[in-house]
PDB file with SEQRES, HELIX, SHEET and CRYST1 records, atoms N, CA, C and O in Angstrom:
SEQRES   1 A   80  UNK UNK UNK UNK UNK UNK UNK UNK UNK UNK UNK UNK UNK          
SEQRES   2 A   80  UNK UNK UNK UNK UNK UNK UNK UNK UNK UNK UNK UNK UNK          
SEQRES   3 A   80  UNK UNK UNK UNK UNK UNK UNK UNK UNK UNK UNK UNK UNK          
SEQRES   4 A   80  UNK UNK UNK UNK UNK UNK UNK UNK UNK UNK UNK UNK UNK          
SEQRES   5 A   80  UNK UNK UNK UNK UNK UNK UNK UNK UNK UNK UNK UNK UNK          
SEQRES   6 A   80  UNK UNK UNK UNK UNK UNK UNK UNK UNK UNK UNK UNK UNK          
SEQRES   7 A   80  UNK UNK                                                      
HELIX    1 AA1 UNK A   48  UNK A   54  1                                   7    
SHEET    1 AA1 4 UNK A  40  UNK A  47  0                                        
SHEET    2 AA1 4 UNK A  30  UNK A  37 -1                                        
SHEET    3 AA1 4 UNK A  15  UNK A  26 -1                                        
SHEET    4 AA1 4 UNK A  61  UNK A  66 -1                                        
CRYST1    1.000    1.000    1.000  90.00  90.00  90.00 P 1           1          
ATOM      1  N   UNK A   1     140.623 212.600  96.802  1.00  0.00           N  
ATOM      2  CA  UNK A   1     141.786 211.785  96.521  1.00  0.00           C  
ATOM      3  C   UNK A   1     141.380 210.314  96.538  1.00  0.00           C  
ATOM      4  O   UNK A   1     140.680 209.874  97.450  1.00  0.00           O  
ATOM      5  N   UNK A   2     141.812 209.556  95.540  1.00  0.00           N  
ATOM      6  CA  UNK A   2     141.482 208.144  95.455  1.00  0.00           C  
ATOM      7  C   UNK A   2     142.403 207.323  96.345  1.00  0.00           C  
ATOM      8  O   UNK A   2     143.561 207.693  96.536  1.00  0.00           O  
ATOM      9  N   UNK A   3     141.909 206.207  96.897  1.00  0.00           N  
ATOM     10  CA  UNK A   3     142.769 205.343  97.696  1.00  0.00           C  
ATOM     11  C   UNK A   3     143.891 204.768  96.836  1.00  0.00           C  
ATOM     12  O   UNK A   3     143.730 204.585  95.629  1.00  0.00           O  
ATOM     13  N   UNK A   4     145.017 204.489  97.463  1.00  0.00           N  
ATOM     14  CA  UNK A   4     146.151 203.861  96.784  1.00  0.00           C  
ATOM     15  C   UNK A   4     145.805 202.413  96.459  1.00  0.00           C  
ATOM     16  O   UNK A   4     145.158 201.738  97.260  1.00  0.00           O  
ATOM     17  N   UNK A   5     146.225 201.929  95.297  1.00  0.00           N  
ATOM     18  CA  UNK A   5     146.007 200.539  94.897  1.00  0.00           C  
ATOM     19  C   UNK A   5     146.873 199.642  95.781  1.00  0.00           C  
ATOM     20  O   UNK A   5     148.100 199.696  95.702  1.00  0.00           O  
ATOM     21  N   UNK A   6     146.243 198.817  96.623  1.00  0.00           N  
ATOM     22  CA  UNK A   6     147.014 197.977  97.539  1.00  0.00           C  
ATOM     23  C   UNK A   6     147.607 196.736  96.880  1.00  0.00           C  
ATOM     24  O   UNK A   6     148.296 195.958  97.539  1.00  0.00           O  
ATOM     25  N   UNK A   7     147.348 196.544  95.592  1.00  0.00           N  
ATOM     26  CA  UNK A   7     147.819 195.347  94.907  1.00  0.00           C  
ATOM     27  C   UNK A   7     149.328 195.250  94.878  1.00  0.00           C  
ATOM     28  O   UNK A   7     150.021 196.248  94.680  1.00  0.00           O  
ATOM     29  N   UNK A   8     149.833 194.049  95.075  1.00  0.00           N  
ATOM     30  CA  UNK A   8     151.273 193.834  95.031  1.00  0.00           C  
ATOM     31  C   UNK A   8     151.627 192.776  93.998  1.00  0.00           C  
ATOM     32  O   UNK A   8     152.704 192.182  94.049  1.00  0.00           O  
ATOM     33  N   UNK A   9     150.713 192.545  93.059  1.00  0.00           N  
ATOM     34  CA  UNK A   9     150.949 191.535  92.034  1.00  0.00           C  
ATOM     35  C   UNK A   9     151.102 192.201  90.678  1.00  0.00           C  
ATOM     36  O   UNK A   9     150.615 193.309  90.454  1.00  0.00           O  
ATOM     37  N   UNK A  10     151.776 191.520  89.790  1.00  0.00           N  
ATOM     38  CA  UNK A  10     151.877 191.962  88.402  1.00  0.00           C  
ATOM     39  C   UNK A  10     150.698 191.370  87.652  1.00  0.00           C  
ATOM     40  O   UNK A  10     150.314 190.225  87.891  1.00  0.00           O  
ATOM     41  N   UNK A  11     150.120 192.154  86.740  1.00  0.00           N  
ATOM     42  CA  UNK A  11     148.949 191.697  86.017  1.00  0.00           C  
ATOM     43  C   UNK A  11     148.927 192.314  84.635  1.00  0.00           C  
ATOM     44  O   UNK A  11     149.421 193.423  84.430  1.00  0.00           O  
ATOM     45  N   UNK A  12     148.350 191.585  83.683  1.00  0.00           N  
ATOM     46  CA  UNK A  12     148.201 192.142  82.346  1.00  0.00           C  
ATOM     47  C   UNK A  12     146.978 193.043  82.253  1.00  0.00           C  
ATOM     48  O   UNK A  12     146.807 193.758  81.266  1.00  0.00           O  
ATOM     49  N   UNK A  13     146.123 193.012  83.279  1.00  0.00           N  
ATOM     50  CA  UNK A  13     144.935 193.866  83.292  1.00  0.00           C  
ATOM     51  C   UNK A  13     145.363 195.299  83.600  1.00  0.00           C  
ATOM     52  O   UNK A  13     146.065 195.548  84.580  1.00  0.00           O  
ATOM     53  N   UNK A  14     144.940 196.222  82.769  1.00  0.00           N  
ATOM     54  CA  UNK A  14     145.320 197.619  82.955  1.00  0.00           C  
ATOM     55  C   UNK A  14     144.200 198.449  83.572  1.00  0.00           C  
ATOM     56  O   UNK A  14     144.432 199.576  84.008  1.00  0.00           O  
ATOM     57  N   UNK A  15     143.009 197.910  83.610  1.00  0.00           N  
ATOM     58  CA  UNK A  15     141.869 198.645  84.140  1.00  0.00           C  
ATOM     59  C   UNK A  15     141.626 198.222  85.580  1.00  0.00           C  
ATOM     60  O   UNK A  15     140.893 197.270  85.846  1.00  0.00           O  
ATOM     61  N   UNK A  16     142.249 198.939  86.503  1.00  0.00           N  
ATOM     62  CA  UNK A  16     142.125 198.649  87.933  1.00  0.00           C  
ATOM     63  C   UNK A  16     141.483 199.854  88.603  1.00  0.00           C  
ATOM     64  O   UNK A  16     141.984 200.973  88.497  1.00  0.00           O  
ATOM     65  N   UNK A  17     140.375 199.620  89.293  1.00  0.00           N  
ATOM     66  CA  UNK A  17     139.634 200.680  89.950  1.00  0.00           C  
ATOM     67  C   UNK A  17     139.624 200.415  91.454  1.00  0.00           C  
ATOM     68  O   UNK A  17     138.998 199.461  91.917  1.00  0.00           O  
ATOM     69  N   UNK A  18     140.310 201.252  92.207  1.00  0.00           N  
ATOM     70  CA  UNK A  18     140.364 201.118  93.659  1.00  0.00           C  
ATOM     71  C   UNK A  18     139.186 201.877  94.260  1.00  0.00           C  
ATOM     72  O   UNK A  18     138.912 203.014  93.876  1.00  0.00           O  
ATOM     73  N   UNK A  19     138.498 201.251  95.194  1.00  0.00           N  
ATOM     74  CA  UNK A  19     137.375 201.938  95.803  1.00  0.00           C  
ATOM     75  C   UNK A  19     136.873 201.236  97.042  1.00  0.00           C  
ATOM     76  O   UNK A  19     137.505 200.323  97.574  1.00  0.00           O  
ATOM     77  N   UNK A  20     135.713 201.694  97.485  1.00  0.00           N  
ATOM     78  CA  UNK A  20     135.088 201.142  98.680  1.00  0.00           C  
ATOM     79  C   UNK A  20     133.821 200.379  98.318  1.00  0.00           C  
ATOM     80  O   UNK A  20     133.057 200.796  97.447  1.00  0.00           O  
ATOM     81  N   UNK A  21     133.614 199.268  98.991  1.00  0.00           N  
ATOM     82  CA  UNK A  21     132.385 198.501  98.817  1.00  0.00           C  
ATOM     83  C   UNK A  21     131.254 199.307  99.450  1.00  0.00           C  
ATOM     84  O   UNK A  21     131.318 199.670 100.624  1.00  0.00           O  
ATOM     85  N   UNK A  22     130.222 199.581  98.659  1.00  0.00           N  
ATOM     86  CA  UNK A  22     129.093 200.379  99.153  1.00  0.00           C  
ATOM     87  C   UNK A  22     127.824 199.561  99.362  1.00  0.00           C  
ATOM     88  O   UNK A  22     126.932 199.971 100.105  1.00  0.00           O  
ATOM     89  N   UNK A  23     127.743 198.399  98.706  1.00  0.00           N  
ATOM     90  CA  UNK A  23     126.539 197.569  98.864  1.00  0.00           C  
ATOM     91  C   UNK A  23     126.855 196.138  98.474  1.00  0.00           C  
ATOM     92  O   UNK A  23     127.606 195.892  97.530  1.00  0.00           O  
ATOM     93  N   UNK A  24     126.279 195.197  99.204  1.00  0.00           N  
ATOM     94  CA  UNK A  24     126.384 193.774  98.871  1.00  0.00           C  
ATOM     95  C   UNK A  24     124.991 193.175  98.967  1.00  0.00           C  
ATOM     96  O   UNK A  24     124.360 193.212 100.023  1.00  0.00           O  
ATOM     97  N   UNK A  25     124.519 192.626  97.862  1.00  0.00           N  
ATOM     98  CA  UNK A  25     123.258 191.876  97.847  1.00  0.00           C  
ATOM     99  C   UNK A  25     123.639 190.409  97.746  1.00  0.00           C  
ATOM    100  O   UNK A  25     124.209 189.977  96.744  1.00  0.00           O  
ATOM    101  N   UNK A  26     123.328 189.652  98.773  1.00  0.00           N  
ATOM    102  CA  UNK A  26     123.817 188.283  98.907  1.00  0.00           C  
ATOM    103  C   UNK A  26     122.648 187.320  98.970  1.00  0.00           C  
ATOM    104  O   UNK A  26     121.693 187.543  99.713  1.00  0.00           O  
ATOM    105  N   UNK A  27     122.722 186.237  98.182  1.00  0.00           N  
ATOM    106  CA  UNK A  27     121.755 185.161  98.359  1.00  0.00           C  
ATOM    107  C   UNK A  27     122.528 183.866  98.555  1.00  0.00           C  
ATOM    108  O   UNK A  27     123.719 183.904  98.863  1.00  0.00           O  
ATOM    109  N   UNK A  28     121.891 182.747  98.388  1.00  0.00           N  
ATOM    110  CA  UNK A  28     122.524 181.469  98.681  1.00  0.00           C  
ATOM    111  C   UNK A  28     123.728 181.181  97.792  1.00  0.00           C  
ATOM    112  O   UNK A  28     124.753 180.699  98.271  1.00  0.00           O  
ATOM    113  N   UNK A  29     123.607 181.475  96.501  1.00  0.00           N  
ATOM    114  CA  UNK A  29     124.652 181.107  95.550  1.00  0.00           C  
ATOM    115  C   UNK A  29     125.419 182.305  95.001  1.00  0.00           C  
ATOM    116  O   UNK A  29     126.643 182.255  94.885  1.00  0.00           O  
ATOM    117  N   UNK A  30     124.709 183.381  94.663  1.00  0.00           N  
ATOM    118  CA  UNK A  30     125.335 184.525  93.988  1.00  0.00           C  
ATOM    119  C   UNK A  30     125.242 185.792  94.834  1.00  0.00           C  
ATOM    120  O   UNK A  30     124.438 185.902  95.760  1.00  0.00           O  
ATOM    121  N   UNK A  31     126.110 186.750  94.469  1.00  0.00           N  
ATOM    122  CA  UNK A  31     126.121 188.040  95.143  1.00  0.00           C  
ATOM    123  C   UNK A  31     126.344 189.145  94.120  1.00  0.00           C  
ATOM    124  O   UNK A  31     126.985 188.940  93.089  1.00  0.00           O  
ATOM    125  N   UNK A  32     125.806 190.313  94.423  1.00  0.00           N  
ATOM    126  CA  UNK A  32     126.056 191.523  93.640  1.00  0.00           C  
ATOM    127  C   UNK A  32     126.801 192.473  94.563  1.00  0.00           C  
ATOM    128  O   UNK A  32     126.309 192.828  95.634  1.00  0.00           O  
ATOM    129  N   UNK A  33     127.997 192.883  94.139  1.00  0.00           N  
ATOM    130  CA  UNK A  33     128.840 193.748  94.956  1.00  0.00           C  
ATOM    131  C   UNK A  33     129.023 195.072  94.220  1.00  0.00           C  
ATOM    132  O   UNK A  33     129.416 195.096  93.053  1.00  0.00           O  
ATOM    133  N   UNK A  34     128.736 196.164  94.909  1.00  0.00           N  
ATOM    134  CA  UNK A  34     128.868 197.500  94.319  1.00  0.00           C  
ATOM    135  C   UNK A  34     130.042 198.215  94.976  1.00  0.00           C  
ATOM    136  O   UNK A  34     130.173 198.232  96.200  1.00  0.00           O  
ATOM    137  N   UNK A  35     130.897 198.808  94.135  1.00  0.00           N  
ATOM    138  CA  UNK A  35     132.020 199.600  94.620  1.00  0.00           C  
ATOM    139  C   UNK A  35     131.895 201.017  94.103  1.00  0.00           C  
ATOM    140  O   UNK A  35     131.421 201.245  92.990  1.00  0.00           O  
ATOM    141  N   UNK A  36     132.327 201.977  94.923  1.00  0.00           N  
ATOM    142  CA  UNK A  36     132.435 203.365  94.491  1.00  0.00           C  
ATOM    143  C   UNK A  36     133.919 203.631  94.325  1.00  0.00           C  
ATOM    144  O   UNK A  36     134.677 203.656  95.295  1.00  0.00           O  
ATOM    145  N   UNK A  37     134.319 203.827  93.078  1.00  0.00           N  
ATOM    146  CA  UNK A  37     135.727 204.018  92.731  1.00  0.00           C  
ATOM    147  C   UNK A  37     135.869 205.415  92.149  1.00  0.00           C  
ATOM    148  O   UNK A  37     135.744 205.610  90.940  1.00  0.00           O  
ATOM    149  N   UNK A  38     136.131 206.386  93.016  1.00  0.00           N  
ATOM    150  CA  UNK A  38     136.138 207.775  92.565  1.00  0.00           C  
ATOM    151  C   UNK A  38     134.743 208.114  92.071  1.00  0.00           C  
ATOM    152  O   UNK A  38     133.763 207.872  92.776  1.00  0.00           O  
ATOM    153  N   UNK A  39     134.636 208.675  90.859  1.00  0.00           N  
ATOM    154  CA  UNK A  39     133.311 209.016  90.341  1.00  0.00           C  
ATOM    155  C   UNK A  39     132.598 207.820  89.689  1.00  0.00           C  
ATOM    156  O   UNK A  39     131.473 207.952  89.207  1.00  0.00           O  
ATOM    157  N   UNK A  40     133.256 206.662  89.679  1.00  0.00           N  
ATOM    158  CA  UNK A  40     132.719 205.502  88.973  1.00  0.00           C  
ATOM    159  C   UNK A  40     132.055 204.520  89.928  1.00  0.00           C  
ATOM    160  O   UNK A  40     132.593 204.200  90.988  1.00  0.00           O  
ATOM    161  N   UNK A  41     130.873 204.048  89.532  1.00  0.00           N  
ATOM    162  CA  UNK A  41     130.163 202.991  90.261  1.00  0.00           C  
ATOM    163  C   UNK A  41     130.413 201.706  89.502  1.00  0.00           C  
ATOM    164  O   UNK A  41     130.069 201.604  88.324  1.00  0.00           O  
ATOM    165  N   UNK A  42     131.006 200.727  90.156  1.00  0.00           N  
ATOM    166  CA  UNK A  42     131.318 199.441  89.543  1.00  0.00           C  
ATOM    167  C   UNK A  42     130.473 198.375  90.229  1.00  0.00           C  
ATOM    168  O   UNK A  42     130.422 198.311  91.457  1.00  0.00           O  
ATOM    169  N   UNK A  43     129.812 197.539  89.432  1.00  0.00           N  
ATOM    170  CA  UNK A  43     128.996 196.453  89.983  1.00  0.00           C  
ATOM    171  C   UNK A  43     129.553 195.136  89.471  1.00  0.00           C  
ATOM    172  O   UNK A  43     129.780 194.968  88.273  1.00  0.00           O  
ATOM    173  N   UNK A  44     129.770 194.211  90.385  1.00  0.00           N  
ATOM    174  CA  UNK A  44     130.299 192.898  90.026  1.00  0.00           C  
ATOM    175  C   UNK A  44     129.354 191.810  90.508  1.00  0.00           C  
ATOM    176  O   UNK A  44     128.812 191.888  91.611  1.00  0.00           O  
ATOM    177  N   UNK A  45     129.163 190.809  89.684  1.00  0.00           N  
ATOM    178  CA  UNK A  45     128.418 189.623  90.083  1.00  0.00           C  
ATOM    179  C   UNK A  45     129.426 188.515  90.346  1.00  0.00           C  
ATOM    180  O   UNK A  45     130.290 188.241  89.512  1.00  0.00           O  
ATOM    181  N   UNK A  46     129.315 187.886  91.496  1.00  0.00           N  
ATOM    182  CA  UNK A  46     130.247 186.825  91.871  1.00  0.00           C  
ATOM    183  C   UNK A  46     129.525 185.842  92.772  1.00  0.00           C  
ATOM    184  O   UNK A  46     128.384 186.072  93.172  1.00  0.00           O  
ATOM    185  N   UNK A  47     130.190 184.759  93.086  1.00  0.00           N  
ATOM    186  CA  UNK A  47     129.568 183.781  93.979  1.00  0.00           C  
ATOM    187  C   UNK A  47     129.542 184.323  95.405  1.00  0.00           C  
ATOM    188  O   UNK A  47     130.390 185.129  95.790  1.00  0.00           O  
ATOM    189  N   UNK A  48     128.575 183.878  96.170  1.00  0.00           N  
ATOM    190  CA  UNK A  48     128.504 184.235  97.583  1.00  0.00           C  
ATOM    191  C   UNK A  48     129.726 183.699  98.322  1.00  0.00           C  
ATOM    192  O   UNK A  48     130.209 184.313  99.273  1.00  0.00           O  
ATOM    193  N   UNK A  49     130.216 182.556  97.878  1.00  0.00           N  
ATOM    194  CA  UNK A  49     131.418 181.973  98.464  1.00  0.00           C  
ATOM    195  C   UNK A  49     132.616 182.907  98.292  1.00  0.00           C  
ATOM    196  O   UNK A  49     133.426 183.049  99.207  1.00  0.00           O  
ATOM    197  N   UNK A  50     132.734 183.552  97.110  1.00  0.00           N  
ATOM    198  CA  UNK A  50     133.838 184.480  96.864  1.00  0.00           C  
ATOM    199  C   UNK A  50     133.758 185.684  97.799  1.00  0.00           C  
ATOM    200  O   UNK A  50     134.778 186.154  98.302  1.00  0.00           O  
ATOM    201  N   UNK A  51     132.543 186.183  98.029  1.00  0.00           N  
ATOM    202  CA  UNK A  51     132.359 187.312  98.945  1.00  0.00           C  
ATOM    203  C   UNK A  51     132.853 186.923 100.338  1.00  0.00           C  
ATOM    204  O   UNK A  51     133.568 187.688 100.985  1.00  0.00           O  
ATOM    205  N   UNK A  52     132.471 185.737 100.793  1.00  0.00           N  
ATOM    206  CA  UNK A  52     132.900 185.272 102.117  1.00  0.00           C  
ATOM    207  C   UNK A  52     134.416 185.059 102.154  1.00  0.00           C  
ATOM    208  O   UNK A  52     135.079 185.479 103.102  1.00  0.00           O  
ATOM    209  N   UNK A  53     134.962 184.410 101.129  1.00  0.00           N  
ATOM    210  CA  UNK A  53     136.409 184.133 101.091  1.00  0.00           C  
ATOM    211  C   UNK A  53     137.238 185.415 101.090  1.00  0.00           C  
ATOM    212  O   UNK A  53     138.305 185.465 101.703  1.00  0.00           O  
ATOM    213  N   UNK A  54     136.750 186.456 100.400  1.00  0.00           N  
ATOM    214  CA  UNK A  54     137.459 187.733 100.337  1.00  0.00           C  
ATOM    215  C   UNK A  54     137.219 188.602 101.577  1.00  0.00           C  
ATOM    216  O   UNK A  54     137.900 189.606 101.786  1.00  0.00           O  
ATOM    217  N   UNK A  55     136.251 188.202 102.385  1.00  0.00           N  
ATOM    218  CA  UNK A  55     135.928 188.984 103.578  1.00  0.00           C  
ATOM    219  C   UNK A  55     135.314 190.335 103.245  1.00  0.00           C  
ATOM    220  O   UNK A  55     135.476 191.299 103.994  1.00  0.00           O  
ATOM    221  N   UNK A  56     134.605 190.404 102.114  1.00  0.00           N  
ATOM    222  CA  UNK A  56     134.016 191.673 101.698  1.00  0.00           C  
ATOM    223  C   UNK A  56     132.851 192.055 102.596  1.00  0.00           C  
ATOM    224  O   UNK A  56     132.030 191.219 102.971  1.00  0.00           O  
ATOM    225  N   UNK A  57     132.800 193.331 102.929  1.00  0.00           N  
ATOM    226  CA  UNK A  57     131.669 193.899 103.647  1.00  0.00           C  
ATOM    227  C   UNK A  57     131.610 195.371 103.284  1.00  0.00           C  
ATOM    228  O   UNK A  57     132.583 195.941 102.791  1.00  0.00           O  
ATOM    229  N   UNK A  58     130.459 195.979 103.531  1.00  0.00           N  
ATOM    230  CA  UNK A  58     130.306 197.400 103.219  1.00  0.00           C  
ATOM    231  C   UNK A  58     131.393 198.168 103.965  1.00  0.00           C  
ATOM    232  O   UNK A  58     131.588 197.984 105.167  1.00  0.00           O  
ATOM    233  N   UNK A  59     132.094 199.027 103.238  1.00  0.00           N  
ATOM    234  CA  UNK A  59     133.192 199.803 103.803  1.00  0.00           C  
ATOM    235  C   UNK A  59     134.558 199.211 103.527  1.00  0.00           C  
ATOM    236  O   UNK A  59     135.572 199.864 103.774  1.00  0.00           O  
ATOM    237  N   UNK A  60     134.610 197.968 103.012  1.00  0.00           N  
ATOM    238  CA  UNK A  60     135.893 197.344 102.685  1.00  0.00           C  
ATOM    239  C   UNK A  60     136.565 198.064 101.525  1.00  0.00           C  
ATOM    240  O   UNK A  60     135.896 198.514 100.594  1.00  0.00           O  
ATOM    241  N   UNK A  61     137.878 198.171 101.583  1.00  0.00           N  
ATOM    242  CA  UNK A  61     138.661 198.637 100.447  1.00  0.00           C  
ATOM    243  C   UNK A  61     138.814 197.466  99.497  1.00  0.00           C  
ATOM    244  O   UNK A  61     139.136 196.358  99.926  1.00  0.00           O  
ATOM    245  N   UNK A  62     138.586 197.696  98.209  1.00  0.00           N  
ATOM    246  CA  UNK A  62     138.683 196.627  97.220  1.00  0.00           C  
ATOM    247  C   UNK A  62     139.170 197.206  95.899  1.00  0.00           C  
ATOM    248  O   UNK A  62     139.132 198.419  95.689  1.00  0.00           O  
ATOM    249  N   UNK A  63     139.622 196.336  95.021  1.00  0.00           N  
ATOM    250  CA  UNK A  63     140.070 196.734  93.692  1.00  0.00           C  
ATOM    251  C   UNK A  63     139.245 195.954  92.676  1.00  0.00           C  
ATOM    252  O   UNK A  63     139.201 194.724  92.715  1.00  0.00           O  
ATOM    253  N   UNK A  64     138.592 196.671  91.769  1.00  0.00           N  
ATOM    254  CA  UNK A  64     137.870 196.034  90.662  1.00  0.00           C  
ATOM    255  C   UNK A  64     138.845 195.955  89.491  1.00  0.00           C  
ATOM    256  O   UNK A  64     139.329 196.982  89.014  1.00  0.00           O  
ATOM    257  N   UNK A  65     139.128 194.763  89.037  1.00  0.00           N  
ATOM    258  CA  UNK A  65     140.030 194.552  87.909  1.00  0.00           C  
ATOM    259  C   UNK A  65     139.178 194.135  86.723  1.00  0.00           C  
ATOM    260  O   UNK A  65     138.455 193.141  86.786  1.00  0.00           O  
ATOM    261  N   UNK A  66     139.266 194.906  85.635  1.00  0.00           N  
ATOM    262  CA  UNK A  66     138.428 194.659  84.462  1.00  0.00           C  
ATOM    263  C   UNK A  66     139.301 194.232  83.304  1.00  0.00           C  
ATOM    264  O   UNK A  66     140.207 194.957  82.895  1.00  0.00           O  
ATOM    265  N   UNK A  67     139.025 193.055  82.778  1.00  0.00           N  
ATOM    266  CA  UNK A  67     139.707 192.575  81.583  1.00  0.00           C  
ATOM    267  C   UNK A  67     138.639 191.887  80.739  1.00  0.00           C  
ATOM    268  O   UNK A  67     138.366 190.697  80.900  1.00  0.00           O  
ATOM    269  N   UNK A  68     138.055 192.647  79.857  1.00  0.00           N  
ATOM    270  CA  UNK A  68     136.906 192.156  79.092  1.00  0.00           C  
ATOM    271  C   UNK A  68     137.348 191.490  77.793  1.00  0.00           C  
ATOM    272  O   UNK A  68     138.330 191.889  77.167  1.00  0.00           O  
ATOM    273  N   UNK A  69     136.606 190.482  77.414  1.00  0.00           N  
ATOM    274  CA  UNK A  69     136.853 189.807  76.145  1.00  0.00           C  
ATOM    275  C   UNK A  69     135.626 189.891  75.247  1.00  0.00           C  
ATOM    276  O   UNK A  69     135.456 189.081  74.336  1.00  0.00           O  
ATOM    277  N   UNK A  70     134.777 190.874  75.513  1.00  0.00           N  
ATOM    278  CA  UNK A  70     133.572 191.021  74.706  1.00  0.00           C  
ATOM    279  C   UNK A  70     133.378 192.479  74.322  1.00  0.00           C  
ATOM    280  O   UNK A  70     133.979 193.378  74.909  1.00  0.00           O  
ATOM    281  N   UNK A  71     132.549 192.690  73.349  1.00  0.00           N  
ATOM    282  CA  UNK A  71     132.260 194.033  72.875  1.00  0.00           C  
ATOM    283  C   UNK A  71     130.821 194.363  73.225  1.00  0.00           C  
ATOM    284  O   UNK A  71     129.918 193.551  73.023  1.00  0.00           O  
ATOM    285  N   UNK A  72     130.621 195.543  73.744  1.00  0.00           N  
ATOM    286  CA  UNK A  72     129.280 196.000  74.085  1.00  0.00           C  
ATOM    287  C   UNK A  72     128.858 197.020  73.039  1.00  0.00           C  
ATOM    288  O   UNK A  72     129.609 197.948  72.738  1.00  0.00           O  
ATOM    289  N   UNK A  73     127.671 196.858  72.487  1.00  0.00           N  
ATOM    290  CA  UNK A  73     127.148 197.750  71.461  1.00  0.00           C  
ATOM    291  C   UNK A  73     126.170 198.716  72.105  1.00  0.00           C  
ATOM    292  O   UNK A  73     125.271 198.306  72.839  1.00  0.00           O  
ATOM    293  N   UNK A  74     126.349 200.004  71.826  1.00  0.00           N  
ATOM    294  CA  UNK A  74     125.466 201.030  72.365  1.00  0.00           C  
ATOM    295  C   UNK A  74     124.845 201.821  71.232  1.00  0.00           C  
ATOM    296  O   UNK A  74     125.409 201.912  70.141  1.00  0.00           O  
ATOM    297  N   UNK A  75     123.686 202.389  71.495  1.00  0.00           N  
ATOM    298  CA  UNK A  75     123.031 203.269  70.538  1.00  0.00           C  
ATOM    299  C   UNK A  75     122.720 204.590  71.239  1.00  0.00           C  
ATOM    300  O   UNK A  75     122.470 204.599  72.444  1.00  0.00           O  
ATOM    301  N   UNK A  76     122.729 205.692  70.517  1.00  0.00           N  
ATOM    302  CA  UNK A  76     122.434 206.963  71.160  1.00  0.00           C  
ATOM    303  C   UNK A  76     120.977 207.026  71.590  1.00  0.00           C  
ATOM    304  O   UNK A  76     120.105 206.393  70.993  1.00  0.00           O  
ATOM    305  N   UNK A  77     120.733 207.803  72.638  1.00  0.00           N  
ATOM    306  CA  UNK A  77     119.358 208.018  73.079  1.00  0.00           C  
ATOM    307  C   UNK A  77     118.632 208.853  72.063  1.00  0.00           C  
ATOM    308  O   UNK A  77     119.246 209.622  71.324  1.00  0.00           O  
ATOM    309  N   UNK A  78     117.325 208.707  72.023  1.00  0.00           N  
ATOM    310  CA  UNK A  78     116.516 209.537  71.125  1.00  0.00           C  
ATOM    311  C   UNK A  78     116.616 210.973  71.561  1.00  0.00           C  
ATOM    312  O   UNK A  78     116.562 211.268  72.755  1.00  0.00           O  
ATOM    313  N   UNK A  79     116.760 211.859  70.620  1.00  0.00           N  
ATOM    314  CA  UNK A  79     116.822 213.280  70.953  1.00  0.00           C  
ATOM    315  C   UNK A  79     115.422 213.780  71.242  1.00  0.00           C  
ATOM    316  O   UNK A  79     114.468 213.395  70.567  1.00  0.00           O  
ATOM    317  N   UNK A  80     115.295 214.630  72.235  1.00  0.00           N  
ATOM    318  CA  UNK A  80     113.973 215.124  72.619  1.00  0.00           C  
ATOM    319  C   UNK A  80     113.732 216.505  72.091  1.00  0.00           C  
ATOM    320  O   UNK A  80     112.666 217.077  72.320  1.00  0.00           O  
TER     321      UNK A  80                                                      
END                                                                             
């Protein structure tokens, strides 16, 4: 069972993934935060300041909100 979305705000973003923080790689300026949202692994790059301000730590409940303005191009893998 997935955690309930704790958000109490209205948003135009429809892609909200509730999950647990599983890893934080932190340096002086930037951080990489990994969340496990059901079967999905979500990785976010953000400032180290944002990690501190949000109080993120491994085991924290968090919501990844995705609102992309770009297109990603993929190609199929070579068949073996």
